[in-house]
Structures are given as structure tokens and as C-alpha cells.
DRENMARTI-620441 format. One line per field, with one value per residue: residue number from 1; residue in three letters; x, y, z of N, C-alpha, C in turn. Coordinates in steps of 0.1 Angstrom, whole numbers, plus 5000, padded with zeros to 4 digits. Example, Ala and Ser with C-alpha at 12.3 -4.5 7.8 and 13.67 -1.06 7.14 Angstrom:
<zalos>
k: 1 / 2
r: Ala / Ser
n_X: 5132 / 5128
n_Y: 4943 / 4978
n_Z: 5078 / 5071
ca_X: 5123 / 5137
ca_Y: 4955 / 4989
ca_Z: 5078 / 5071
c_X: 5132 / 5129
c_Y: 4967 / 5000
c_Z: 5078 / 5079
</zalos>
This chain:
<zalos>
k: 1 / 2 / 3 / 4 / 5 / 6 / 7 / 8 / 9 / 10 / 11 / 12 / 13 / 14 / 15 / 16 / 17 / 18 / 19 / 20 / 21 / 22 / 23 / 24 / 25 / 26 / 27 / 28 / 29 / 30 / 31 / 32 / 33 / 34 / 35 / 36 / 37 / 38 / 39 / 40 / 41 / 42 / 43 / 44 / 45 / 46 / 47 / 48 / 49 / 50 / 51 / 52 / 53 / 54 / 55 / 56 / 57 / 58 / 59 / 60 / 61 / 62 / 63 / 64 / 65 / 66 / 67 / 68 / 69 / 70 / 71 / 72 / 73 / 74 / 75 / 76 / 77 / 78 / 79 / 80 / 81 / 82 / 83 / 84 / 85 / 86 / 87 / 88 / 89 / 90 / 91 / 92 / 93 / 94 / 95 / 96 / 97 / 98 / 99 / 100 / 101 / 102 / 103 / 104 / 105 / 106 / 107 / 108 / 109 / 110 / 111 / 112 / 113 / 114 / 115 / 116 / 117 / 118 / 119 / 120 / 121 / 122 / 123 / 124 / 125 / 126 / 127 / 128 / 129 / 130 / 131 / 132 / 133 / 134 / 135 / 136 / 137 / 138 / 139 / 140 / 141 / 142 / 143 / 144 / 145 / 146 / 147 / 148 / 149 / 150 / 151 / 152 / 153 / 154 / 155 / 156 / 157 / 158 / 159 / 160 / 161 / 162 / 163 / 164 / 165 / 166 / 167 / 168 / 169 / 170 / 171 / 172 / 173 / 174 / 175 / 176 / 177 / 178 / 179 / 180 / 181 / 182 / 183 / 184 / 185 / 186 / 187 / 188 / 189 / 190 / 191 / 192 / 193 / 194 / 195 / 196 / 197 / 198 / 199 / 200 / 201 / 202 / 203 / 204 / 205 / 206 / 207 / 208 / 209 / 210 / 211 / 212 / 213 / 214 / 215 / 216 / 217 / 218 / 219 / 220 / 221 / 222 / 223 / 224
r: Met / Ile / Asn / Asp / Ile / Ile / Lys / Leu / Met / Asn / Glu / Tyr / Gly / Val / Val / Ala / Leu / Val / Val / Val / Val / Val / Val / Leu / Val / Leu / Ile / Arg / Tyr / Leu / Ser / Ala / Met / Arg / Lys / Val / Trp / Asn / Glu / Arg / Asp / Lys / Lys / Arg / Asn / Asp / Lys / Phe / Glu / Leu / Ala / Ile / Lys / Glu / Gln / Leu / Arg / Asn / His / Gln / Phe / Phe / Ser / Asn / Leu / Lys / His / Lys / Leu / Tyr / Asn / Glu / Ile / Pro / Ile / Leu / His / Leu / Glu / Asp / Gly / Lys / Ser / Pro / Val / Arg / Gln / Lys / Leu / Phe / Arg / Lys / Leu / Leu / Glu / Ile / Lys / Leu / Thr / Val / Leu / Asn / Glu / Met / Val / Glu / Asn / Ile / Val / Ser / His / Asp / Val / Ser / Asp / Met / Thr / Pro / Ala / Ala / Leu / Val / Ala / Phe / Ile / Asn / Gly / Glu / Ile / His / Lys / Asp / Glu / Lys / Arg / Leu / Ser / Glu / Arg / Ala / Leu / Arg / Glu / Gly / Ile / Pro / Asn / Ile / Val / Val / Asn / Lys / Phe / Met / Thr / Trp / Gln / Tyr / Arg / Thr / Val / Glu / Leu / Leu / Ile / Asn / Tyr / Val / Asn / Asp / Leu / Ala / Ile / Gly / Asp / Ile / Tyr / Ala / Thr / Asn / Ala / Ala / Arg / Val / Asn / Thr / Leu / Leu / Tyr / Val / Leu / Gly / Leu / Gln / Leu / Ile / Thr / Ile / Val / Gly / Asp / Ala / Glu / Arg / Thr / Leu / Arg / Asp / Met / Asn / Gly / Glu / Ile / Thr / Gly / Leu / Thr / Tyr / Gln / Gly / Glu / Ile / Leu / Glu
n_X: 5053 / 5034 / 5038 / 5029 / 5002 / 4994 / 5000 / 4981 / 4957 / 4959 / 4956 / 4933 / 4915 / 4893 / 4882 / 4903 / 4917 / 4899 / 4898 / 4925 / 4926 / 4908 / 4920 / 4944 / 4933 / 4921 / 4944 / 4957 / 4937 / 4937 / 4963 / 4961 / 4942 / 4953 / 4968 / 4948 / 4932 / 4952 / 4955 / 4929 / 4927 / 4947 / 4936 / 4914 / 4927 / 4941 / 4919 / 4908 / 4930 / 4930 / 4906 / 4910 / 4931 / 4918 / 4900 / 4919 / 4928 / 4905 / 4902 / 4889 / 4906 / 4918 / 4897 / 4891 / 4915 / 4916 / 4894 / 4901 / 4924 / 4915 / 4891 / 4891 / 4917 / 4923 / 4906 / 4913 / 4918 / 4943 / 4951 / 4929 / 4928 / 4946 / 4975 / 4979 / 4999 / 5014 / 4994 / 4989 / 5014 / 5014 / 4992 / 5001 / 5022 / 5007 / 4993 / 5014 / 5023 / 5000 / 4999 / 5023 / 5020 / 4998 / 5010 / 5029 / 5012 / 4999 / 5021 / 5026 / 5002 / 5001 / 5023 / 5034 / 5029 / 5024 / 5039 / 5058 / 5079 / 5072 / 5093 / 5104 / 5081 / 5078 / 5103 / 5099 / 5076 / 5083 / 5105 / 5092 / 5078 / 5099 / 5109 / 5087 / 5090 / 5113 / 5106 / 5087 / 5102 / 5121 / 5103 / 5089 / 5109 / 5117 / 5094 / 5098 / 5094 / 5105 / 5133 / 5133 / 5106 / 5098 / 5114 / 5104 / 5077 / 5080 / 5091 / 5069 / 5053 / 5067 / 5060 / 5036 / 5045 / 5063 / 5046 / 5033 / 5053 / 5059 / 5035 / 5034 / 5054 / 5043 / 5020 / 5029 / 5040 / 5019 / 4995 / 4969 / 4960 / 4952 / 4966 / 4993 / 4982 / 4958 / 4969 / 4980 / 4957 / 4945 / 4965 / 4961 / 4939 / 4951 / 4969 / 4952 / 4953 / 4972 / 4958 / 4941 / 4957 / 4973 / 4966 / 4965 / 4993 / 5004 / 4993 / 5005 / 5032 / 5031 / 5026 / 5050 / 5069 / 5076 / 5084 / 5105 / 5103 / 5094 / 5095 / 5108 / 5105 / 5078 / 5067 / 5071 / 5059 / 5059 / 5065 / 5045
n_Y: 4475 / 4461 / 4435 / 4438 / 4443 / 4418 / 4402 / 4411 / 4404 / 4377 / 4372 / 4386 / 4387 / 4398 / 4421 / 4435 / 4443 / 4461 / 4481 / 4490 / 4500 / 4521 / 4537 / 4544 / 4559 / 4579 / 4591 / 4601 / 4619 / 4637 / 4647 / 4660 / 4679 / 4694 / 4717 / 4732 / 4737 / 4751 / 4774 / 4784 / 4789 / 4808 / 4829 / 4834 / 4842 / 4864 / 4880 / 4884 / 4898 / 4921 / 4932 / 4938 / 4956 / 4977 / 4983 / 4993 / 5016 / 5032 / 5034 / 5040 / 5054 / 5074 / 5092 / 5100 / 5112 / 5133 / 5148 / 5157 / 5172 / 5192 / 5202 / 5202 / 5210 / 5236 / 5253 / 5248 / 5252 / 5255 / 5252 / 5267 / 5287 / 5307 / 5329 / 5336 / 5335 / 5313 / 5294 / 5295 / 5285 / 5259 / 5248 / 5248 / 5229 / 5206 / 5204 / 5198 / 5174 / 5157 / 5158 / 5146 / 5121 / 5112 / 5110 / 5089 / 5067 / 5065 / 5058 / 5032 / 5019 / 5020 / 5005 / 4973 / 4947 / 4921 / 4897 / 4898 / 4886 / 4880 / 4892 / 4910 / 4926 / 4938 / 4952 / 4970 / 4986 / 4996 / 5011 / 5031 / 5044 / 5055 / 5072 / 5089 / 5103 / 5117 / 5133 / 5149 / 5164 / 5178 / 5193 / 5209 / 5224 / 5239 / 5254 / 5273 / 5266 / 5263 / 5243 / 5232 / 5229 / 5210 / 5188 / 5182 / 5177 / 5154 / 5137 / 5132 / 5120 / 5097 / 5076 / 5067 / 5059 / 5039 / 5020 / 5014 / 5003 / 4980 / 4967 / 4963 / 4944 / 4922 / 4919 / 4910 / 4886 / 4871 / 4845 / 4848 / 4862 / 4862 / 4874 / 4898 / 4922 / 4922 / 4923 / 4949 / 4963 / 4960 / 4973 / 5000 / 5007 / 5006 / 5027 / 5048 / 5054 / 5074 / 5096 / 5101 / 5106 / 5128 / 5155 / 5157 / 5152 / 5175 / 5195 / 5187 / 5192 / 5219 / 5227 / 5220 / 5238 / 5260 / 5287 / 5287 / 5293 / 5318 / 5351 / 5344 / 5345 / 5338 / 5334 / 5362 / 5372 / 5378 / 5353 / 5344
n_Z: 4807 / 4790 / 4800 / 4826 / 4822 / 4811 / 4832 / 4851 / 4838 / 4838 / 4865 / 4873 / 4852 / 4825 / 4836 / 4848 / 4826 / 4815 / 4835 / 4834 / 4808 / 4810 / 4830 / 4816 / 4795 / 4810 / 4821 / 4798 / 4790 / 4812 / 4810 / 4785 / 4791 / 4810 / 4801 / 4791 / 4814 / 4829 / 4814 / 4816 / 4844 / 4846 / 4831 / 4848 / 4871 / 4861 / 4854 / 4879 / 4891 / 4875 / 4883 / 4910 / 4907 / 4895 / 4915 / 4933 / 4921 / 4924 / 4951 / 4983 / 4999 / 4984 / 4979 / 5005 / 5012 / 4994 / 5001 / 5026 / 5020 / 5002 / 5013 / 5041 / 5052 / 5041 / 5057 / 5082 / 5117 / 5140 / 5175 / 5185 / 5166 / 5171 / 5165 / 5135 / 5113 / 5120 / 5118 / 5090 / 5081 / 5091 / 5079 / 5053 / 5056 / 5062 / 5038 / 5020 / 5031 / 5027 / 4999 / 4991 / 5002 / 4988 / 4963 / 4968 / 4973 / 4948 / 4933 / 4943 / 4938 / 4910 / 4902 / 4890 / 4909 / 4909 / 4904 / 4923 / 4950 / 4985 / 5000 / 4981 / 4977 / 5003 / 5004 / 4983 / 4990 / 5015 / 5006 / 4991 / 5012 / 5026 / 5007 / 5006 / 5030 / 5025 / 5003 / 5016 / 5034 / 5017 / 5000 / 5019 / 5030 / 5007 / 5005 / 5024 / 5050 / 5083 / 5092 / 5118 / 5123 / 5104 / 5111 / 5137 / 5132 / 5116 / 5135 / 5152 / 5133 / 5128 / 5145 / 5135 / 5110 / 5117 / 5128 / 5104 / 5087 / 5102 / 5099 / 5071 / 5068 / 5082 / 5066 / 5041 / 5047 / 5056 / 5047 / 5040 / 5018 / 4984 / 4963 / 4955 / 4949 / 4963 / 4988 / 4988 / 4985 / 5011 / 5025 / 5018 / 5033 / 5058 / 5055 / 5057 / 5084 / 5087 / 5076 / 5097 / 5119 / 5111 / 5115 / 5143 / 5148 / 5137 / 5154 / 5178 / 5171 / 5168 / 5194 / 5205 / 5198 / 5215 / 5213 / 5195 / 5169 / 5168 / 5157 / 5133 / 5097 / 5075 / 5043 / 5040 / 5063 / 5099 / 5122 / 5149
ca_X: 5038 / 5026 / 5039 / 5021 / 4988 / 4992 / 4999 / 4968 / 4947 / 4960 / 4952 / 4920 / 4906 / 4890 / 4879 / 4915 / 4920 / 4890 / 4903 / 4938 / 4924 / 4901 / 4931 / 4953 / 4926 / 4920 / 4957 / 4959 / 4928 / 4941 / 4975 / 4957 / 4934 / 4961 / 4972 / 4935 / 4929 / 4961 / 4952 / 4917 / 4930 / 4955 / 4926 / 4906 / 4936 / 4943 / 4907 / 4907 / 4940 / 4926 / 4895 / 4917 / 4939 / 4908 / 4896 / 4929 / 4928 / 4893 / 4901 / 4883 / 4917 / 4920 / 4886 / 4892 / 4926 / 4913 / 4884 / 4909 / 4933 / 4908 / 4880 / 4894 / 4930 / 4923 / 4899 / 4917 / 4923 / 4950 / 4952 / 4918 / 4929 / 4956 / 4987 / 4975 / 5010 / 5017 / 4983 / 4992 / 5025 / 5011 / 4983 / 5009 / 5029 / 4998 / 4990 / 5025 / 5023 / 4990 / 5003 / 5034 / 5014 / 4990 / 5020 / 5034 / 5002 / 4997 / 5032 / 5024 / 4991 / 5004 / 5034 / 5030 / 5035 / 5017 / 5049 / 5068 / 5080 / 5069 / 5104 / 5105 / 5070 / 5082 / 5113 / 5093 / 5067 / 5091 / 5113 / 5083 / 5075 / 5111 / 5109 / 5077 / 5095 / 5123 / 5099 / 5081 / 5113 / 5126 / 5093 / 5086 / 5120 / 5116 / 5083 / 5102 / 5090 / 5118 / 5138 / 5129 / 5092 / 5097 / 5119 / 5095 / 5066 / 5084 / 5093 / 5056 / 5048 / 5075 / 5053 / 5027 / 5053 / 5069 / 5035 / 5030 / 5063 / 5057 / 5023 / 5038 / 5062 / 5033 / 5011 / 5036 / 5043 / 5006 / 4990 / 4954 / 4957 / 4955 / 4976 / 4999 / 4972 / 4949 / 4977 / 4981 / 4943 / 4944 / 4975 / 4955 / 4931 / 4960 / 4975 / 4942 / 4957 / 4979 / 4948 / 4935 / 4967 / 4981 / 4963 / 4970 / 5007 / 5006 / 4990 / 5016 / 5044 / 5029 / 5028 / 5064 / 5077 / 5082 / 5090 / 5117 / 5102 / 5089 / 5104 / 5112 / 5095 / 5072 / 5061 / 5072 / 5053 / 5066 / 5059 / 5043
ca_Y: 4478 / 4450 / 4424 / 4441 / 4441 / 4403 / 4396 / 4415 / 4397 / 4363 / 4371 / 4392 / 4385 / 4409 / 4433 / 4442 / 4450 / 4473 / 4491 / 4495 / 4509 / 4533 / 4545 / 4550 / 4569 / 4590 / 4598 / 4608 / 4630 / 4647 / 4653 / 4669 / 4690 / 4702 / 4729 / 4740 / 4742 / 4761 / 4786 / 4789 / 4794 / 4820 / 4839 / 4838 / 4850 / 4877 / 4888 / 4888 / 4908 / 4934 / 4938 / 4943 / 4968 / 4987 / 4987 / 5001 / 5030 / 5039 / 5031 / 5050 / 5062 / 5086 / 5102 / 5105 / 5121 / 5146 / 5156 / 5163 / 5181 / 5203 / 5208 / 5204 / 5217 / 5251 / 5261 / 5242 / 5261 / 5248 / 5259 / 5277 / 5298 / 5317 / 5330 / 5334 / 5332 / 5299 / 5287 / 5294 / 5277 / 5245 / 5244 / 5244 / 5217 / 5195 / 5203 / 5191 / 5160 / 5149 / 5157 / 5136 / 5108 / 5108 / 5105 / 5077 / 5057 / 5064 / 5050 / 5019 / 5013 / 5019 / 4995 / 4959 / 4939 / 4907 / 4886 / 4900 / 4877 / 4887 / 4900 / 4921 / 4935 / 4946 / 4962 / 4981 / 4995 / 5003 / 5021 / 5042 / 5051 / 5064 / 5083 / 5099 / 5112 / 5126 / 5143 / 5159 / 5173 / 5186 / 5203 / 5218 / 5234 / 5247 / 5263 / 5282 / 5261 / 5261 / 5230 / 5226 / 5225 / 5198 / 5177 / 5178 / 5171 / 5141 / 5129 / 5127 / 5111 / 5085 / 5066 / 5061 / 5053 / 5027 / 5010 / 5011 / 4994 / 4967 / 4961 / 4959 / 4932 / 4912 / 4917 / 4903 / 4872 / 4864 / 4837 / 4849 / 4870 / 4854 / 4881 / 4910 / 4933 / 4921 / 4928 / 4964 / 4968 / 4961 / 4983 / 5013 / 5009 / 5009 / 5040 / 5057 / 5059 / 5087 / 5106 / 5103 / 5111 / 5138 / 5168 / 5156 / 5154 / 5189 / 5202 / 5184 / 5199 / 5234 / 5229 / 5217 / 5249 / 5267 / 5300 / 5285 / 5299 / 5332 / 5361 / 5341 / 5349 / 5328 / 5341 / 5376 / 5376 / 5374 / 5342 / 5348
ca_Z: 4807 / 4785 / 4809 / 4838 / 4818 / 4810 / 4846 / 4857 / 4831 / 4843 / 4879 / 4876 / 4841 / 4816 / 4844 / 4850 / 4814 / 4813 / 4844 / 4829 / 4797 / 4815 / 4837 / 4806 / 4788 / 4819 / 4822 / 4786 / 4790 / 4821 / 4804 / 4774 / 4796 / 4820 / 4795 / 4790 / 4827 / 4833 / 4807 / 4822 / 4857 / 4844 / 4827 / 4860 / 4880 / 4854 / 4855 / 4893 / 4893 / 4869 / 4891 / 4922 / 4904 / 4892 / 4928 / 4939 / 4915 / 4929 / 4965 / 4992 / 5005 / 4976 / 4981 / 5018 / 5012 / 4986 / 5009 / 5037 / 5014 / 4995 / 5021 / 5056 / 5055 / 5039 / 5067 / 5095 / 5128 / 5151 / 5187 / 5186 / 5156 / 5175 / 5157 / 5121 / 5105 / 5123 / 5112 / 5076 / 5079 / 5094 / 5069 / 5041 / 5059 / 5061 / 5024 / 5014 / 5036 / 5020 / 4985 / 4989 / 5006 / 4976 / 4952 / 4972 / 4971 / 4934 / 4928 / 4948 / 4930 / 4895 / 4900 / 4889 / 4920 / 4908 / 4904 / 4934 / 4962 / 4997 / 5004 / 4972 / 4980 / 5015 / 5000 / 4974 / 4997 / 5025 / 4999 / 4988 / 5025 / 5029 / 4997 / 5010 / 5040 / 5019 / 4995 / 5025 / 5040 / 5006 / 4996 / 5030 / 5031 / 4996 / 5007 / 5034 / 5064 / 5090 / 5094 / 5131 / 5122 / 5096 / 5119 / 5148 / 5126 / 5112 / 5147 / 5156 / 5122 / 5128 / 5152 / 5126 / 5099 / 5123 / 5128 / 5090 / 5082 / 5108 / 5093 / 5058 / 5070 / 5086 / 5055 / 5031 / 5052 / 5058 / 5036 / 5038 / 5006 / 4972 / 4954 / 4961 / 4947 / 4975 / 5000 / 4986 / 4988 / 5025 / 5029 / 5017 / 5045 / 5070 / 5053 / 5062 / 5097 / 5086 / 5074 / 5110 / 5129 / 5106 / 5121 / 5156 / 5148 / 5134 / 5166 / 5188 / 5167 / 5171 / 5209 / 5209 / 5193 / 5226 / 5210 / 5187 / 5155 / 5170 / 5151 / 5120 / 5087 / 5066 / 5032 / 5042 / 5075 / 5111 / 5129 / 5163
c_X: 5030 / 5026 / 5030 / 5006 / 4985 / 4991 / 4986 / 4957 / 4947 / 4954 / 4938 / 4910 / 4904 / 4888 / 4891 / 4919 / 4912 / 4895 / 4916 / 4935 / 4917 / 4911 / 4940 / 4946 / 4924 / 4933 / 4960 / 4950 / 4933 / 4954 / 4971 / 4950 / 4942 / 4964 / 4959 / 4932 / 4939 / 4958 / 4939 / 4919 / 4938 / 4946 / 4918 / 4915 / 4939 / 4931 / 4905 / 4918 / 4936 / 4915 / 4900 / 4924 / 4929 / 4902 / 4906 / 4929 / 4916 / 4891 / 4896 / 4894 / 4919 / 4909 / 4887 / 4904 / 4923 / 4903 / 4892 / 4917 / 4926 / 4897 / 4883 / 4906 / 4929 / 4916 / 4903 / 4922 / 4930 / 4951 / 4942 / 4920 / 4939 / 4968 / 4985 / 4986 / 5014 / 5006 / 4985 / 5003 / 5021 / 5000 / 4990 / 5017 / 5020 / 4994 / 5001 / 5025 / 5012 / 4993 / 5013 / 5029 / 5005 / 4999 / 5025 / 5024 / 4999 / 5009 / 5031 / 5013 / 4994 / 5015 / 5028 / 5037 / 5031 / 5027 / 5060 / 5068 / 5076 / 5081 / 5106 / 5093 / 5073 / 5092 / 5108 / 5085 / 5074 / 5100 / 5104 / 5079 / 5087 / 5112 / 5099 / 5082 / 5105 / 5117 / 5093 / 5091 / 5118 / 5116 / 5090 / 5097 / 5120 / 5105 / 5086 / 5098 / 5103 / 5121 / 5133 / 5115 / 5091 / 5102 / 5110 / 5083 / 5069 / 5086 / 5080 / 5050 / 5055 / 5068 / 5043 / 5034 / 5059 / 5058 / 5032 / 5040 / 5062 / 5045 / 5026 / 5045 / 5052 / 5024 / 5017 / 5038 / 5030 / 5002 / 4975 / 4950 / 4961 / 4965 / 4982 / 4990 / 4962 / 4956 / 4977 / 4967 / 4941 / 4953 / 4969 / 4946 / 4939 / 4966 / 4965 / 4945 / 4963 / 4969 / 4942 / 4944 / 4974 / 4979 / 4968 / 4985 / 5011 / 5004 / 5001 / 5029 / 5043 / 5031 / 5042 / 5073 / 5084 / 5089 / 5102 / 5115 / 5097 / 5099 / 5109 / 5102 / 5091 / 5064 / 5060 / 5065 / 5060 / 5058 / 5057 / 5050
c_Y: 4467 / 4438 / 4426 / 4439 / 4426 / 4397 / 4399 / 4407 / 4382 / 4362 / 4376 / 4392 / 4398 / 4422 / 4442 / 4450 / 4462 / 4484 / 4498 / 4505 / 4522 / 4542 / 4552 / 4561 / 4582 / 4598 / 4607 / 4621 / 4641 / 4654 / 4664 / 4681 / 4699 / 4716 / 4738 / 4746 / 4752 / 4774 / 4793 / 4796 / 4807 / 4832 / 4844 / 4846 / 4864 / 4886 / 4893 / 4899 / 4921 / 4940 / 4944 / 4956 / 4980 / 4993 / 4996 / 5015 / 5038 / 5037 / 5043 / 5059 / 5075 / 5097 / 5108 / 5115 / 5134 / 5154 / 5163 / 5174 / 5194 / 5210 / 5211 / 5213 / 5232 / 5259 / 5256 / 5253 / 5253 / 5257 / 5271 / 5289 / 5309 / 5317 / 5327 / 5330 / 5317 / 5290 / 5284 / 5285 / 5262 / 5240 / 5240 / 5231 / 5205 / 5193 / 5195 / 5176 / 5152 / 5148 / 5146 / 5122 / 5103 / 5103 / 5092 / 5065 / 5055 / 5056 / 5035 / 5012 / 5011 / 5009 / 4981 / 4951 / 4924 / 4896 / 4888 / 4890 / 4886 / 4897 / 4912 / 4931 / 4944 / 4956 / 4973 / 4991 / 5003 / 5014 / 5033 / 5050 / 5060 / 5075 / 5094 / 5108 / 5122 / 5137 / 5154 / 5169 / 5183 / 5197 / 5213 / 5228 / 5244 / 5258 / 5273 / 5278 / 5258 / 5247 / 5223 / 5222 / 5212 / 5186 / 5172 / 5172 / 5156 / 5131 / 5123 / 5118 / 5098 / 5073 / 5059 / 5053 / 5039 / 5016 / 5005 / 5001 / 4981 / 4960 / 4956 / 4945 / 4920 / 4909 / 4908 / 4888 / 4864 / 4857 / 4838 / 4856 / 4862 / 4860 / 4892 / 4922 / 4933 / 4926 / 4944 / 4970 / 4970 / 4972 / 4997 / 5017 / 5013 / 5023 / 5051 / 5062 / 5072 / 5099 / 5110 / 5110 / 5124 / 5152 / 5168 / 5158 / 5168 / 5198 / 5199 / 5191 / 5214 / 5236 / 5228 / 5228 / 5257 / 5280 / 5299 / 5291 / 5313 / 5342 / 5357 / 5345 / 5338 / 5336 / 5356 / 5381 / 5371 / 5364 / 5346 / 5339
c_Z: 4802 / 4794 / 4821 / 4834 / 4817 / 4823 / 4853 / 4851 / 4836 / 4857 / 4881 / 4864 / 4833 / 4824 / 4846 / 4838 / 4812 / 4822 / 4839 / 4818 / 4801 / 4822 / 4827 / 4799 / 4797 / 4821 / 4810 / 4786 / 4800 / 4816 / 4794 / 4780 / 4805 / 4814 / 4794 / 4804 / 4832 / 4827 / 4813 / 4835 / 4856 / 4840 / 4839 / 4869 / 4874 / 4856 / 4870 / 4896 / 4887 / 4877 / 4904 / 4919 / 4901 / 4906 / 4935 / 4934 / 4920 / 4944 / 4973 / 4998 / 4997 / 4978 / 4995 / 5019 / 5005 / 4994 / 5020 / 5031 / 5009 / 5003 / 5035 / 5059 / 5053 / 5050 / 5081 / 5105 / 5139 / 5163 / 5188 / 5177 / 5160 / 5165 / 5142 / 5111 / 5107 / 5117 / 5097 / 5073 / 5081 / 5084 / 5056 / 5044 / 5057 / 5046 / 5017 / 5018 / 5028 / 5005 / 4982 / 4992 / 4994 / 4965 / 4956 / 4969 / 4956 / 4928 / 4931 / 4939 / 4916 / 4892 / 4899 / 4899 / 4920 / 4910 / 4915 / 4945 / 4974 / 5001 / 4994 / 4974 / 4992 / 5011 / 4992 / 4982 / 5008 / 5018 / 4995 / 5001 / 5028 / 5019 / 5000 / 5020 / 5035 / 5011 / 5004 / 5030 / 5029 / 5002 / 5007 / 5031 / 5019 / 4997 / 5019 / 5049 / 5071 / 5093 / 5107 / 5131 / 5115 / 5104 / 5130 / 5143 / 5122 / 5123 / 5152 / 5146 / 5123 / 5135 / 5143 / 5115 / 5104 / 5123 / 5114 / 5085 / 5089 / 5102 / 5079 / 5059 / 5073 / 5074 / 5044 / 5035 / 5053 / 5046 / 5034 / 5026 / 4994 / 4963 / 4961 / 4959 / 4959 / 4987 / 4999 / 4989 / 5003 / 5031 / 5029 / 5028 / 5057 / 5068 / 5057 / 5076 / 5097 / 5083 / 5087 / 5119 / 5124 / 5113 / 5136 / 5157 / 5145 / 5147 / 5177 / 5184 / 5170 / 5186 / 5213 / 5205 / 5204 / 5222 / 5200 / 5173 / 5156 / 5165 / 5137 / 5110 / 5079 / 5056 / 5035 / 5055 / 5087 / 5118 / 5144 / 5173
</zalos>
């Protein structure tokens, strides 16, 4: 280092010495400030992450879901209100579906995904989606909803679930989001698709029954 400085001075004079000193001072300054800047950036990122997480907990998805669950489903009439026992059964099925969907999203939002790799994020969310399907099936059967109704409803729902899983894969791979929390925030808007398609899937399931549940009982009443 000394030999290089002497060589520069011999070739370029005092100006070279001044430049070298300035560069050395700048290097030392940048080295000292790197820790400060890293801590500042971390605080900014942490603050941004907290803001996103708060936004997730108050996401519009939850208010839309609760409105449908508590205001729309209880008075819903499928097939022009025909067959009151079937109506009751399908309203319960939709209630269960929305309840387990809400639980699934609560689990995703409350989980710390900030340090997950894209592959880990995909595995986690897709795992929650499959748990959602399992919970739906188990709770519906416990409520006395016939297995054939649950299976047909889940068949119609599968199209939406498949689109959702494909989107999760694309979302994690994409580089337009700064954090995983931002990815989850966007995911909740996509999950809103299920809130739109869920009643239609119930109506299609009801039309597909073709007399297969007629004569069975639900909550002590005969299904039409």
C-alpha cells in the first residue's frame, strides 16, 4: 500500500496523495456506516412488514366473508325456495364452508411467513388449502349432511381450488412483491373468488342430486 502511494506521488504529485487519502477516509466511513444503514433498513422493513400484517388482519376479505355468512346465507333461497329441508341442508353446508374458509385464512394471516422461501410459502399455503377441504368434509358429515352431497359440492369447488393453487405457485415465484406478507395480501383478494362462486357451486350441487338424497333424513326431517 505504501509503495503504491509513493509511486502515485512520483507520477502524479500531491494531488494523487489527496485523492488516496480521501478514498481511504471514504472507505472507512462507508464501512463504519454500513452497520447503521443495515439497521435502519431493517427497521424500515420491519415497520413495513408490521403495517402489511396489520392490513392482513383487517383485510376486506374478512368483512366480505362475515357479511355473506351472517347476512346472506341465513336467508338464502336456492332453486326458487323449493324443498325447504334441502334448503336448510344447503344453507348449513355453505355455513360450514365459510367457517372453515375463515379459519384457513386466519391461520395463514397469523403465521409468520416473512422469512420463508418461495417454495416454503407455496408448501405452507397449499397445505392450508388441503386442510380446509378436509375440515369441510369432516364437519359436514358430523352435521348429518350426506356424504354424496359433500363430495359433489367439493367436486364443483375443486375448479376454484385448482385455480387458487395455480395462482399461489405463480404468486410465490413472481418478483413484483417486496415481502411474503405482500404476497399474502394479494392472495386474500384472490381467495375472494370463493366467496363469489360458493353459492353457485351449491346450486349446481343441488341440481346434480337427481333424487339421490330424496327420502333421507336431515335433522329429523325427510329430504324432498
